[in-house]
PDB file as gemmi writes it, atoms N, CA and C in Angstrom:
CRYST1    1.000    1.000    1.000  90.00  90.00  90.00 P 1                      
ATOM      1  N   UNK A   1     -30.327 165.103 -61.745  1.00  0.00           N  
ATOM      2  CA  UNK A   1     -28.946 165.556 -61.349  1.00  0.00           C  
ATOM      3  C   UNK A   1     -28.039 165.531 -62.526  1.00  0.00           C  
ATOM      4  N   UNK A   2     -27.030 166.356 -62.490  1.00  0.00           N  
ATOM      5  CA  UNK A   2     -26.032 166.403 -63.597  1.00  0.00           C  
ATOM      6  C   UNK A   2     -24.959 165.422 -63.246  1.00  0.00           C  
ATOM      7  N   UNK A   3     -24.540 164.661 -64.269  1.00  0.00           N  
ATOM      8  CA  UNK A   3     -23.482 163.702 -64.162  1.00  0.00           C  
ATOM      9  C   UNK A   3     -22.285 164.219 -64.907  1.00  0.00           C  
ATOM     10  N   UNK A   4     -21.100 163.886 -64.442  1.00  0.00           N  
ATOM     11  CA  UNK A   4     -19.891 164.232 -65.120  1.00  0.00           C  
ATOM     12  C   UNK A   4     -19.502 163.134 -66.113  1.00  0.00           C  
ATOM     13  N   UNK A   5     -19.813 163.302 -67.334  1.00  0.00           N  
ATOM     14  CA  UNK A   5     -19.424 162.353 -68.357  1.00  0.00           C  
ATOM     15  C   UNK A   5     -19.180 163.059 -69.623  1.00  0.00           C  
ATOM     16  N   UNK A   6     -18.530 162.394 -70.528  1.00  0.00           N  
ATOM     17  CA  UNK A   6     -18.232 162.935 -71.827  1.00  0.00           C  
ATOM     18  C   UNK A   6     -19.287 162.367 -72.780  1.00  0.00           C  
ATOM     19  N   UNK A   7     -19.875 163.196 -73.616  1.00  0.00           N  
ATOM     20  CA  UNK A   7     -20.866 162.758 -74.560  1.00  0.00           C  
ATOM     21  C   UNK A   7     -20.162 162.681 -75.938  1.00  0.00           C  
ATOM     22  N   UNK A   8     -20.178 161.470 -76.416  1.00  0.00           N  
ATOM     23  CA  UNK A   8     -19.494 161.229 -77.740  1.00  0.00           C  
ATOM     24  C   UNK A   8     -20.525 161.135 -78.845  1.00  0.00           C  
ATOM     25  N   UNK A   9     -20.247 161.681 -79.966  1.00  0.00           N  
ATOM     26  CA  UNK A   9     -21.096 161.580 -81.145  1.00  0.00           C  
ATOM     27  C   UNK A   9     -20.220 161.629 -82.406  1.00  0.00           C  
ATOM     28  N   UNK A  10     -20.825 161.557 -83.537  1.00  0.00           N  
ATOM     29  CA  UNK A  10     -20.058 161.516 -84.786  1.00  0.00           C  
ATOM     30  C   UNK A  10     -20.100 162.903 -85.426  1.00  0.00           C  
ATOM     31  N   UNK A  11     -18.952 163.363 -85.874  1.00  0.00           N  
ATOM     32  CA  UNK A  11     -18.829 164.632 -86.512  1.00  0.00           C  
ATOM     33  C   UNK A  11     -18.582 164.381 -88.044  1.00  0.00           C  
ATOM     34  N   UNK A  12     -19.456 164.837 -88.870  1.00  0.00           N  
ATOM     35  CA  UNK A  12     -19.309 164.629 -90.295  1.00  0.00           C  
ATOM     36  C   UNK A  12     -18.478 165.776 -90.877  1.00  0.00           C  
ATOM     37  N   UNK A  13     -17.201 165.576 -91.068  1.00  0.00           N  
ATOM     38  CA  UNK A  13     -16.300 166.612 -91.550  1.00  0.00           C  
ATOM     39  C   UNK A  13     -16.571 166.993 -92.965  1.00  0.00           C  
ATOM     40  N   UNK A  14     -17.331 166.207 -93.698  1.00  0.00           N  
ATOM     41  CA  UNK A  14     -17.625 166.581 -95.075  1.00  0.00           C  
ATOM     42  C   UNK A  14     -18.598 167.701 -95.147  1.00  0.00           C  
ATOM     43  N   UNK A  15     -19.269 168.029 -94.123  1.00  0.00           N  
ATOM     44  CA  UNK A  15     -20.216 169.203 -94.059  1.00  0.00           C  
ATOM     45  C   UNK A  15     -19.439 170.477 -94.194  1.00  0.00           C  
ATOM     46  N   UNK A  16     -18.168 170.546 -93.776  1.00  0.00           N  
ATOM     47  CA  UNK A  16     -17.340 171.724 -93.887  1.00  0.00           C  
ATOM     48  C   UNK A  16     -16.700 171.945 -95.204  1.00  0.00           C  
ATOM     49  N   UNK A  17     -16.767 170.927 -96.079  1.00  0.00           N  
ATOM     50  CA  UNK A  17     -16.149 171.040 -97.360  1.00  0.00           C  
ATOM     51  C   UNK A  17     -16.916 171.811 -98.371  1.00  0.00           C  
ATOM     52  N   UNK A  18     -16.261 172.444 -99.338  1.00  0.00           N  
ATOM     53  CA  UNK A  18     -16.948 173.293-100.315  1.00  0.00           C  
ATOM     54  C   UNK A  18     -17.419 172.564-101.522  1.00  0.00           C  
ATOM     55  N   UNK A  19     -17.277 171.262-101.549  1.00  0.00           N  
ATOM     56  CA  UNK A  19     -17.703 170.394-102.597  1.00  0.00           C  
ATOM     57  C   UNK A  19     -18.443 169.218-102.018  1.00  0.00           C  
ATOM     58  N   UNK A  20     -19.274 168.570-102.869  1.00  0.00           N  
ATOM     59  CA  UNK A  20     -20.050 167.390-102.372  1.00  0.00           C  
ATOM     60  C   UNK A  20     -19.277 166.122-102.751  1.00  0.00           C  
ATOM     61  N   UNK A  21     -18.767 165.408-101.700  1.00  0.00           N  
ATOM     62  CA  UNK A  21     -18.119 164.136-102.031  1.00  0.00           C  
ATOM     63  C   UNK A  21     -19.114 163.062-102.343  1.00  0.00           C  
ATOM     64  N   UNK A  22     -18.712 162.088-103.232  1.00  0.00           N  
ATOM     65  CA  UNK A  22     -19.544 160.954-103.519  1.00  0.00           C  
ATOM     66  C   UNK A  22     -19.068 159.857-102.615  1.00  0.00           C  
ATOM     67  N   UNK A  23     -19.982 159.552-101.663  1.00  0.00           N  
ATOM     68  CA  UNK A  23     -19.585 158.466-100.710  1.00  0.00           C  
ATOM     69  C   UNK A  23     -20.377 157.193-100.939  1.00  0.00           C  
ATOM     70  N   UNK A  24     -21.596 157.316-101.397  1.00  0.00           N  
ATOM     71  CA  UNK A  24     -22.417 156.136-101.533  1.00  0.00           C  
ATOM     72  C   UNK A  24     -22.955 156.038-102.991  1.00  0.00           C  
ATOM     73  N   UNK A  25     -23.112 154.917-103.476  1.00  0.00           N  
ATOM     74  CA  UNK A  25     -23.613 154.705-104.839  1.00  0.00           C  
ATOM     75  C   UNK A  25     -25.186 155.029-104.823  1.00  0.00           C  
ATOM     76  N   UNK A  26     -25.697 155.306-105.987  1.00  0.00           N  
ATOM     77  CA  UNK A  26     -27.113 155.524-106.079  1.00  0.00           C  
ATOM     78  C   UNK A  26     -27.847 154.176-106.062  1.00  0.00           C  
ATOM     79  N   UNK A  27     -29.021 154.111-105.630  1.00  0.00           N  
ATOM     80  CA  UNK A  27     -29.769 152.849-105.528  1.00  0.00           C  
ATOM     81  C   UNK A  27     -30.129 152.249-106.903  1.00  0.00           C  
ATOM     82  N   UNK A  28     -30.080 153.029-107.925  1.00  0.00           N  
ATOM     83  CA  UNK A  28     -30.524 152.572-109.243  1.00  0.00           C  
ATOM     84  C   UNK A  28     -29.302 152.281-110.211  1.00  0.00           C  
ATOM     85  N   UNK A  29     -28.115 152.132-109.610  1.00  0.00           N  
ATOM     86  CA  UNK A  29     -26.936 151.866-110.467  1.00  0.00           C  
ATOM     87  C   UNK A  29     -26.827 150.369-110.724  1.00  0.00           C  
ATOM     88  N   UNK A  30     -25.892 149.915-111.384  1.00  0.00           N  
ATOM     89  CA  UNK A  30     -25.709 148.529-111.656  1.00  0.00           C  
ATOM     90  C   UNK A  30     -25.027 147.760-110.507  1.00  0.00           C  
ATOM     91  N   UNK A  31     -24.870 148.442-109.325  1.00  0.00           N  
ATOM     92  CA  UNK A  31     -24.264 147.809-108.200  1.00  0.00           C  
ATOM     93  C   UNK A  31     -25.189 146.686-107.692  1.00  0.00           C  
ATOM     94  N   UNK A  32     -24.610 145.712-106.954  1.00  0.00           N  
ATOM     95  CA  UNK A  32     -25.465 144.624-106.399  1.00  0.00           C  
ATOM     96  C   UNK A  32     -26.453 145.185-105.368  1.00  0.00           C  
ATOM     97  N   UNK A  33     -27.562 144.531-105.274  1.00  0.00           N  
ATOM     98  CA  UNK A  33     -28.676 145.024-104.409  1.00  0.00           C  
ATOM     99  C   UNK A  33     -28.278 144.945-102.902  1.00  0.00           C  
ATOM    100  N   UNK A  34     -27.232 144.124-102.612  1.00  0.00           N  
ATOM    101  CA  UNK A  34     -26.731 144.005-101.214  1.00  0.00           C  
ATOM    102  C   UNK A  34     -25.804 145.164-100.812  1.00  0.00           C  
ATOM    103  N   UNK A  35     -25.476 145.972-101.767  1.00  0.00           N  
ATOM    104  CA  UNK A  35     -24.484 147.024-101.411  1.00  0.00           C  
ATOM    105  C   UNK A  35     -25.144 148.082-100.442  1.00  0.00           C  
ATOM    106  N   UNK A  36     -26.323 148.474-100.716  1.00  0.00           N  
ATOM    107  CA  UNK A  36     -26.993 149.494 -99.798  1.00  0.00           C  
ATOM    108  C   UNK A  36     -27.124 148.991 -98.386  1.00  0.00           C  
ATOM    109  N   UNK A  37     -27.682 147.788 -98.229  1.00  0.00           N  
ATOM    110  CA  UNK A  37     -27.819 147.269 -96.875  1.00  0.00           C  
ATOM    111  C   UNK A  37     -26.413 147.083 -96.180  1.00  0.00           C  
ATOM    112  N   UNK A  38     -25.435 146.720 -96.946  1.00  0.00           N  
ATOM    113  CA  UNK A  38     -24.081 146.569 -96.410  1.00  0.00           C  
ATOM    114  C   UNK A  38     -23.524 147.858 -95.930  1.00  0.00           C  
ATOM    115  N   UNK A  39     -23.681 148.917 -96.775  1.00  0.00           N  
ATOM    116  CA  UNK A  39     -23.226 150.244 -96.355  1.00  0.00           C  
ATOM    117  C   UNK A  39     -24.016 150.710 -95.076  1.00  0.00           C  
ATOM    118  N   UNK A  40     -25.276 150.475 -95.099  1.00  0.00           N  
ATOM    119  CA  UNK A  40     -26.133 150.907 -93.945  1.00  0.00           C  
ATOM    120  C   UNK A  40     -25.689 150.225 -92.658  1.00  0.00           C  
ATOM    121  N   UNK A  41     -25.442 148.846 -92.728  1.00  0.00           N  
ATOM    122  CA  UNK A  41     -25.124 148.152 -91.547  1.00  0.00           C  
ATOM    123  C   UNK A  41     -23.721 148.618 -91.014  1.00  0.00           C  
ATOM    124  N   UNK A  42     -22.771 148.794 -91.936  1.00  0.00           N  
ATOM    125  CA  UNK A  42     -21.480 149.276 -91.543  1.00  0.00           C  
ATOM    126  C   UNK A  42     -21.519 150.657 -90.873  1.00  0.00           C  
ATOM    127  N   UNK A  43     -22.327 151.523 -91.434  1.00  0.00           N  
ATOM    128  CA  UNK A  43     -22.449 152.821 -90.828  1.00  0.00           C  
ATOM    129  C   UNK A  43     -23.108 152.842 -89.430  1.00  0.00           C  
ATOM    130  N   UNK A  44     -24.159 151.967 -89.281  1.00  0.00           N  
ATOM    131  CA  UNK A  44     -24.761 151.855 -87.964  1.00  0.00           C  
ATOM    132  C   UNK A  44     -23.882 151.178 -86.955  1.00  0.00           C  
ATOM    133  N   UNK A  45     -23.091 150.190 -87.397  1.00  0.00           N  
ATOM    134  CA  UNK A  45     -22.124 149.591 -86.448  1.00  0.00           C  
ATOM    135  C   UNK A  45     -21.078 150.691 -85.992  1.00  0.00           C  
ATOM    136  N   UNK A  46     -20.662 151.508 -86.964  1.00  0.00           N  
ATOM    137  CA  UNK A  46     -19.697 152.549 -86.634  1.00  0.00           C  
ATOM    138  C   UNK A  46     -20.338 153.542 -85.636  1.00  0.00           C  
ATOM    139  N   UNK A  47     -21.580 153.940 -85.852  1.00  0.00           N  
ATOM    140  CA  UNK A  47     -22.268 154.863 -84.981  1.00  0.00           C  
ATOM    141  C   UNK A  47     -22.433 154.248 -83.597  1.00  0.00           C  
ATOM    142  N   UNK A  48     -22.727 152.949 -83.498  1.00  0.00           N  
ATOM    143  CA  UNK A  48     -22.899 152.268 -82.214  1.00  0.00           C  
ATOM    144  C   UNK A  48     -21.564 152.254 -81.456  1.00  0.00           C  
ATOM    145  N   UNK A  49     -20.472 152.045 -82.205  1.00  0.00           N  
ATOM    146  CA  UNK A  49     -19.150 151.987 -81.520  1.00  0.00           C  
ATOM    147  C   UNK A  49     -18.696 153.416 -81.082  1.00  0.00           C  
ATOM    148  N   UNK A  50     -19.112 154.459 -81.742  1.00  0.00           N  
ATOM    149  CA  UNK A  50     -18.624 155.816 -81.442  1.00  0.00           C  
ATOM    150  C   UNK A  50     -19.472 156.561 -80.522  1.00  0.00           C  
ATOM    151  N   UNK A  51     -20.781 156.305 -80.368  1.00  0.00           N  
ATOM    152  CA  UNK A  51     -21.664 157.047 -79.572  1.00  0.00           C  
ATOM    153  C   UNK A  51     -21.818 156.332 -78.179  1.00  0.00           C  
ATOM    154  N   UNK A  52     -22.098 157.104 -77.133  1.00  0.00           N  
ATOM    155  CA  UNK A  52     -22.291 156.540 -75.879  1.00  0.00           C  
ATOM    156  C   UNK A  52     -23.603 156.796 -75.206  1.00  0.00           C  
ATOM    157  N   UNK A  53     -24.546 157.293 -76.049  1.00  0.00           N  
ATOM    158  CA  UNK A  53     -25.872 157.438 -75.507  1.00  0.00           C  
ATOM    159  C   UNK A  53     -26.887 157.220 -76.617  1.00  0.00           C  
ATOM    160  N   UNK A  54     -28.074 156.855 -76.221  1.00  0.00           N  
ATOM    161  CA  UNK A  54     -29.100 156.417 -77.169  1.00  0.00           C  
ATOM    162  C   UNK A  54     -29.596 157.463 -78.036  1.00  0.00           C  
ATOM    163  N   UNK A  55     -29.635 158.738 -77.582  1.00  0.00           N  
ATOM    164  CA  UNK A  55     -30.112 159.838 -78.401  1.00  0.00           C  
ATOM    165  C   UNK A  55     -29.250 160.111 -79.580  1.00  0.00           C  
ATOM    166  N   UNK A  56     -27.960 160.132 -79.375  1.00  0.00           N  
ATOM    167  CA  UNK A  56     -26.995 160.326 -80.430  1.00  0.00           C  
ATOM    168  C   UNK A  56     -27.033 159.127 -81.452  1.00  0.00           C  
ATOM    169  N   UNK A  57     -27.206 157.932 -80.904  1.00  0.00           N  
ATOM    170  CA  UNK A  57     -27.254 156.785 -81.798  1.00  0.00           C  
ATOM    171  C   UNK A  57     -28.502 156.847 -82.665  1.00  0.00           C  
ATOM    172  N   UNK A  58     -29.610 157.194 -82.122  1.00  0.00           N  
ATOM    173  CA  UNK A  58     -30.833 157.357 -82.913  1.00  0.00           C  
ATOM    174  C   UNK A  58     -30.644 158.384 -84.009  1.00  0.00           C  
ATOM    175  N   UNK A  59     -30.093 159.516 -83.652  1.00  0.00           N  
ATOM    176  CA  UNK A  59     -29.877 160.608 -84.615  1.00  0.00           C  
ATOM    177  C   UNK A  59     -28.960 160.153 -85.728  1.00  0.00           C  
ATOM    178  N   UNK A  60     -27.885 159.421 -85.448  1.00  0.00           N  
ATOM    179  CA  UNK A  60     -26.957 158.967 -86.500  1.00  0.00           C  
ATOM    180  C   UNK A  60     -27.661 157.875 -87.425  1.00  0.00           C  
ATOM    181  N   UNK A  61     -28.408 157.010 -86.774  1.00  0.00           N  
ATOM    182  CA  UNK A  61     -29.124 155.962 -87.600  1.00  0.00           C  
ATOM    183  C   UNK A  61     -30.132 156.694 -88.517  1.00  0.00           C  
ATOM    184  N   UNK A  62     -30.875 157.663 -88.003  1.00  0.00           N  
ATOM    185  CA  UNK A  62     -31.820 158.369 -88.809  1.00  0.00           C  
ATOM    186  C   UNK A  62     -31.143 159.111 -89.947  1.00  0.00           C  
ATOM    187  N   UNK A  63     -30.033 159.680 -89.716  1.00  0.00           N  
ATOM    188  CA  UNK A  63     -29.383 160.401 -90.820  1.00  0.00           C  
ATOM    189  C   UNK A  63     -28.837 159.459 -91.924  1.00  0.00           C  
ATOM    190  N   UNK A  64     -28.364 158.288 -91.547  1.00  0.00           N  
ATOM    191  CA  UNK A  64     -27.973 157.280 -92.562  1.00  0.00           C  
ATOM    192  C   UNK A  64     -29.192 156.755 -93.307  1.00  0.00           C  
ATOM    193  N   UNK A  65     -30.272 156.523 -92.645  1.00  0.00           N  
ATOM    194  CA  UNK A  65     -31.539 156.084 -93.285  1.00  0.00           C  
ATOM    195  C   UNK A  65     -31.950 157.099 -94.347  1.00  0.00           C  
ATOM    196  N   UNK A  66     -31.990 158.368 -93.949  1.00  0.00           N  
ATOM    197  CA  UNK A  66     -32.470 159.392 -94.880  1.00  0.00           C  
ATOM    198  C   UNK A  66     -31.503 159.559 -96.023  1.00  0.00           C  
ATOM    199  N   UNK A  67     -30.221 159.465 -95.803  1.00  0.00           N  
ATOM    200  CA  UNK A  67     -29.247 159.583 -96.843  1.00  0.00           C  
ATOM    201  C   UNK A  67     -29.342 158.490 -97.890  1.00  0.00           C  
ATOM    202  N   UNK A  68     -29.539 157.238 -97.412  1.00  0.00           N  
ATOM    203  CA  UNK A  68     -29.633 156.156 -98.384  1.00  0.00           C  
ATOM    204  C   UNK A  68     -30.966 156.062 -99.088  1.00  0.00           C  
ATOM    205  N   UNK A  69     -32.055 156.461 -98.369  1.00  0.00           N  
ATOM    206  CA  UNK A  69     -33.337 156.528 -98.984  1.00  0.00           C  
ATOM    207  C   UNK A  69     -33.425 157.624-100.068  1.00  0.00           C  
ATOM    208  N   UNK A  70     -32.786 158.768 -99.822  1.00  0.00           N  
ATOM    209  CA  UNK A  70     -32.707 159.812-100.822  1.00  0.00           C  
ATOM    210  C   UNK A  70     -31.926 159.431-102.067  1.00  0.00           C  
ATOM    211  N   UNK A  71     -30.969 158.443-101.885  1.00  0.00           N  
ATOM    212  CA  UNK A  71     -30.195 157.974-102.983  1.00  0.00           C  
ATOM    213  C   UNK A  71     -30.840 156.809-103.688  1.00  0.00           C  
ATOM    214  N   UNK A  72     -32.063 156.447-103.303  1.00  0.00           N  
ATOM    215  CA  UNK A  72     -32.824 155.437-103.998  1.00  0.00           C  
ATOM    216  C   UNK A  72     -32.647 154.030-103.583  1.00  0.00           C  
ATOM    217  N   UNK A  73     -32.102 153.807-102.384  1.00  0.00           N  
ATOM    218  CA  UNK A  73     -31.926 152.427-101.878  1.00  0.00           C  
ATOM    219  C   UNK A  73     -33.214 151.870-101.376  1.00  0.00           C  
ATOM    220  N   UNK A  74     -33.320 150.546-101.415  1.00  0.00           N  
ATOM    221  CA  UNK A  74     -34.580 149.860-101.037  1.00  0.00           C  
ATOM    222  C   UNK A  74     -34.767 149.876 -99.511  1.00  0.00           C  
ATOM    223  N   UNK A  75     -35.985 150.341 -99.090  1.00  0.00           N  
ATOM    224  CA  UNK A  75     -36.293 150.424 -97.698  1.00  0.00           C  
ATOM    225  C   UNK A  75     -36.287 149.007 -97.099  1.00  0.00           C  
ATOM    226  N   UNK A  76     -36.867 148.034 -97.763  1.00  0.00           N  
ATOM    227  CA  UNK A  76     -36.891 146.636 -97.164  1.00  0.00           C  
ATOM    228  C   UNK A  76     -35.464 146.053 -96.911  1.00  0.00           C  
ATOM    229  N   UNK A  77     -34.528 146.395 -97.848  1.00  0.00           N  
ATOM    230  CA  UNK A  77     -33.199 145.919 -97.644  1.00  0.00           C  
ATOM    231  C   UNK A  77     -32.560 146.611 -96.471  1.00  0.00           C  
ATOM    232  N   UNK A  78     -32.784 147.891 -96.259  1.00  0.00           N  
ATOM    233  CA  UNK A  78     -32.291 148.604 -95.093  1.00  0.00           C  
ATOM    234  C   UNK A  78     -32.856 148.069 -93.806  1.00  0.00           C  
ATOM    235  N   UNK A  79     -34.161 147.743 -93.810  1.00  0.00           N  
ATOM    236  CA  UNK A  79     -34.820 147.210 -92.659  1.00  0.00           C  
ATOM    237  C   UNK A  79     -34.193 145.842 -92.272  1.00  0.00           C  
ATOM    238  N   UNK A  80     -33.948 144.984 -93.248  1.00  0.00           N  
ATOM    239  CA  UNK A  80     -33.341 143.720 -92.995  1.00  0.00           C  
ATOM    240  C   UNK A  80     -31.929 143.881 -92.395  1.00  0.00           C  
ATOM    241  N   UNK A  81     -31.190 144.849 -92.983  1.00  0.00           N  
ATOM    242  CA  UNK A  81     -29.852 145.096 -92.378  1.00  0.00           C  
ATOM    243  C   UNK A  81     -29.910 145.662 -90.970  1.00  0.00           C  
ATOM    244  N   UNK A  82     -30.880 146.499 -90.728  1.00  0.00           N  
ATOM    245  CA  UNK A  82     -31.121 147.065 -89.360  1.00  0.00           C  
ATOM    246  C   UNK A  82     -31.404 145.983 -88.358  1.00  0.00           C  
ATOM    247  N   UNK A  83     -32.370 145.083 -88.737  1.00  0.00           N  
ATOM    248  CA  UNK A  83     -32.750 143.983 -87.817  1.00  0.00           C  
ATOM    249  C   UNK A  83     -31.494 143.053 -87.583  1.00  0.00           C  
ATOM    250  N   UNK A  84     -30.641 142.801 -88.618  1.00  0.00           N  
ATOM    251  CA  UNK A  84     -29.487 141.956 -88.505  1.00  0.00           C  
ATOM    252  C   UNK A  84     -28.480 142.645 -87.519  1.00  0.00           C  
ATOM    253  N   UNK A  85     -28.403 143.950 -87.631  1.00  0.00           N  
ATOM    254  CA  UNK A  85     -27.577 144.767 -86.724  1.00  0.00           C  
ATOM    255  C   UNK A  85     -28.034 144.598 -85.244  1.00  0.00           C  
ATOM    256  N   UNK A  86     -29.397 144.690 -85.029  1.00  0.00           N  
ATOM    257  CA  UNK A  86     -29.892 144.593 -83.715  1.00  0.00           C  
ATOM    258  C   UNK A  86     -29.638 143.249 -83.089  1.00  0.00           C  
ATOM    259  N   UNK A  87     -29.776 142.210 -83.923  1.00  0.00           N  
ATOM    260  CA  UNK A  87     -29.531 140.852 -83.428  1.00  0.00           C  
ATOM    261  C   UNK A  87     -28.063 140.554 -83.100  1.00  0.00           C  
ATOM    262  N   UNK A  88     -27.180 141.028 -83.961  1.00  0.00           N  
ATOM    263  CA  UNK A  88     -25.763 140.754 -83.846  1.00  0.00           C  
ATOM    264  C   UNK A  88     -25.011 141.705 -82.917  1.00  0.00           C  
ATOM    265  N   UNK A  89     -25.339 142.924 -82.997  1.00  0.00           N  
ATOM    266  CA  UNK A  89     -24.386 143.941 -82.458  1.00  0.00           C  
ATOM    267  C   UNK A  89     -24.833 144.727 -81.289  1.00  0.00           C  
ATOM    268  N   UNK A  90     -26.050 144.718 -80.879  1.00  0.00           N  
ATOM    269  CA  UNK A  90     -26.481 145.583 -79.749  1.00  0.00           C  
ATOM    270  C   UNK A  90     -25.901 144.975 -78.515  1.00  0.00           C  
ATOM    271  N   UNK A  91     -24.916 145.648 -77.983  1.00  0.00           N  
ATOM    272  CA  UNK A  91     -24.202 145.103 -76.770  1.00  0.00           C  
ATOM    273  C   UNK A  91     -24.968 145.425 -75.475  1.00  0.00           C  
ATOM    274  N   UNK A  92     -24.318 145.181 -74.399  1.00  0.00           N  
ATOM    275  CA  UNK A  92     -24.957 145.358 -73.071  1.00  0.00           C  
ATOM    276  C   UNK A  92     -25.317 146.847 -72.833  1.00  0.00           C  
ATOM    277  N   UNK A  93     -24.595 147.725 -73.435  1.00  0.00           N  
ATOM    278  CA  UNK A  93     -24.889 149.179 -73.214  1.00  0.00           C  
ATOM    279  C   UNK A  93     -26.287 149.553 -73.671  1.00  0.00           C  
ATOM    280  N   UNK A  94     -26.654 149.068 -74.862  1.00  0.00           N  
ATOM    281  CA  UNK A  94     -27.997 149.371 -75.430  1.00  0.00           C  
ATOM    282  C   UNK A  94     -28.945 148.160 -75.428  1.00  0.00           C  
ATOM    283  N   UNK A  95     -28.645 147.097 -74.734  1.00  0.00           N  
ATOM    284  CA  UNK A  95     -29.539 145.944 -74.685  1.00  0.00           C  
ATOM    285  C   UNK A  95     -30.920 146.205 -74.184  1.00  0.00           C  
ATOM    286  N   UNK A  96     -30.983 147.087 -73.181  1.00  0.00           N  
ATOM    287  CA  UNK A  96     -32.355 147.400 -72.655  1.00  0.00           C  
ATOM    288  C   UNK A  96     -33.121 148.266 -73.656  1.00  0.00           C  
ATOM    289  N   UNK A  97     -32.521 148.850 -74.634  1.00  0.00           N  
ATOM    290  CA  UNK A  97     -33.239 149.670 -75.591  1.00  0.00           C  
ATOM    291  C   UNK A  97     -33.551 148.892 -76.949  1.00  0.00           C  
ATOM    292  N   UNK A  98     -33.233 147.621 -76.925  1.00  0.00           N  
ATOM    293  CA  UNK A  98     -33.438 146.855 -78.177  1.00  0.00           C  
ATOM    294  C   UNK A  98     -34.854 146.950 -78.764  1.00  0.00           C  
ATOM    295  N   UNK A  99     -35.814 146.830 -77.885  1.00  0.00           N  
ATOM    296  CA  UNK A  99     -37.225 146.922 -78.342  1.00  0.00           C  
ATOM    297  C   UNK A  99     -37.553 148.293 -78.858  1.00  0.00           C  
ATOM    298  N   UNK A 100     -37.117 149.297 -78.212  1.00  0.00           N  
ATOM    299  CA  UNK A 100     -37.329 150.684 -78.681  1.00  0.00           C  
ATOM    300  C   UNK A 100     -36.617 150.971 -79.956  1.00  0.00           C  
ATOM    301  N   UNK A 101     -35.371 150.426 -80.099  1.00  0.00           N  
ATOM    302  CA  UNK A 101     -34.606 150.598 -81.314  1.00  0.00           C  
ATOM    303  C   UNK A 101     -35.289 149.889 -82.478  1.00  0.00           C  
ATOM    304  N   UNK A 102     -35.884 148.782 -82.236  1.00  0.00           N  
ATOM    305  CA  UNK A 102     -36.565 148.012 -83.332  1.00  0.00           C  
ATOM    306  C   UNK A 102     -37.746 148.836 -83.850  1.00  0.00           C  
ATOM    307  N   UNK A 103     -38.522 149.446 -82.924  1.00  0.00           N  
ATOM    308  CA  UNK A 103     -39.662 150.234 -83.313  1.00  0.00           C  
ATOM    309  C   UNK A 103     -39.191 151.618 -83.937  1.00  0.00           C  
ATOM    310  N   UNK A 104     -38.016 152.024 -83.639  1.00  0.00           N  
ATOM    311  CA  UNK A 104     -37.500 153.312 -84.110  1.00  0.00           C  
ATOM    312  C   UNK A 104     -37.393 153.290 -85.672  1.00  0.00           C  
ATOM    313  N   UNK A 105     -37.060 152.211 -86.270  1.00  0.00           N  
ATOM    314  CA  UNK A 105     -36.893 152.213 -87.744  1.00  0.00           C  
ATOM    315  C   UNK A 105     -38.198 152.518 -88.399  1.00  0.00           C  
ATOM    316  N   UNK A 106     -39.345 151.994 -87.892  1.00  0.00           N  
ATOM    317  CA  UNK A 106     -40.628 152.216 -88.442  1.00  0.00           C  
ATOM    318  C   UNK A 106     -41.031 153.696 -88.376  1.00  0.00           C  
ATOM    319  N   UNK A 107     -40.556 154.412 -87.360  1.00  0.00           N  
ATOM    320  CA  UNK A 107     -40.921 155.802 -87.144  1.00  0.00           C  
ATOM    321  C   UNK A 107     -40.162 156.737 -88.084  1.00  0.00           C  
ATOM    322  N   UNK A 108     -38.996 156.257 -88.472  1.00  0.00           N  
ATOM    323  CA  UNK A 108     -38.127 157.175 -89.315  1.00  0.00           C  
ATOM    324  C   UNK A 108     -38.656 157.221 -90.743  1.00  0.00           C  
TER     325      UNK A 108                                                      
END                                                                             
């Protein structure tokens, strides 16, 4: 059955710009090694707060993972940040999906 609800997701307005903004440092810069996982965790927390369904949340998490891996960030650091996010921030809305979300990182 169809339900009457509003589907919320994140719109990346930078896609409409005619130039490439620099939003994240490269993984091989002199920045601290905790910077990539910190950026990742912050972006995933933002996605969890703004989306209201699991499909959009998974899509947003995957896009952040691909973005940071393309920029050379450490996969193990991102995995630790993701697990910390699942422990700290998955609220009642997505609590039943915690096991599936944990396995989702390995598939990406």
